[in-house]
C-alpha positions, 0 to 999 in steps of 0.5 A: 499499500503506497502511503502520500508522504506529504505533510499536512498543513501545519499552524504556520502555514495557514497563518503564512497565507499558504493555504486558500483561505488564508486571510490576510495579513493585516487582518486581525486574528487571534490564537485563543487558548486556556490555562489553569481556567483561564482564557487567553490569547496571543496574535495568531500571527506571531505563532509557529505551531502548537505541539504536544508538550514536551518533557520541561526541565525547571532552571533555577530561580526563573521568573514567577512566569517561566515553568523551564526549558523544553526541546523542541523541533531541535531548540531548546524553548523557554516554556512559559506560563501566561497564569504564573502556575508554572508548576502545573503540567499542561497539555501543549505548547504554543511555540512563538516564532521570534529570536526568543524561542518562547512557547506558552503552556496551554491547556486547551486551544479553542482556536483562531478568533477575530476579537478575543473577548474577554481573554488575556491578550499577550505580548511576547515583548513582555512575557519574561519580563519582571 
């Protein structure tokens, strides 16, 4: 039996405009997710991918929101818990593009929304400041 080894488009492909139904780059869109019973949103254009959470290694004296580091796709990512509950395990990591190598811990990813409504909107540059 021949298998088709074509990779399915991931979230980064869809947001990068490589699929026919992708939204325009300047249209506001947010990835909505939940962590520790709270709703969060991040600009969908900075999301690289969503993956299952690998083992997270704690680091000494981190800022309150840092859960530790985790190896993802050949790179070490800084795992951020936006709910400031870094010791609570998460189901998924939302990988952010850019030089920061950041990953957001998420319990449930709700999807792409145009308006984050009641969610706390996160700015990647502010995530580990403190």
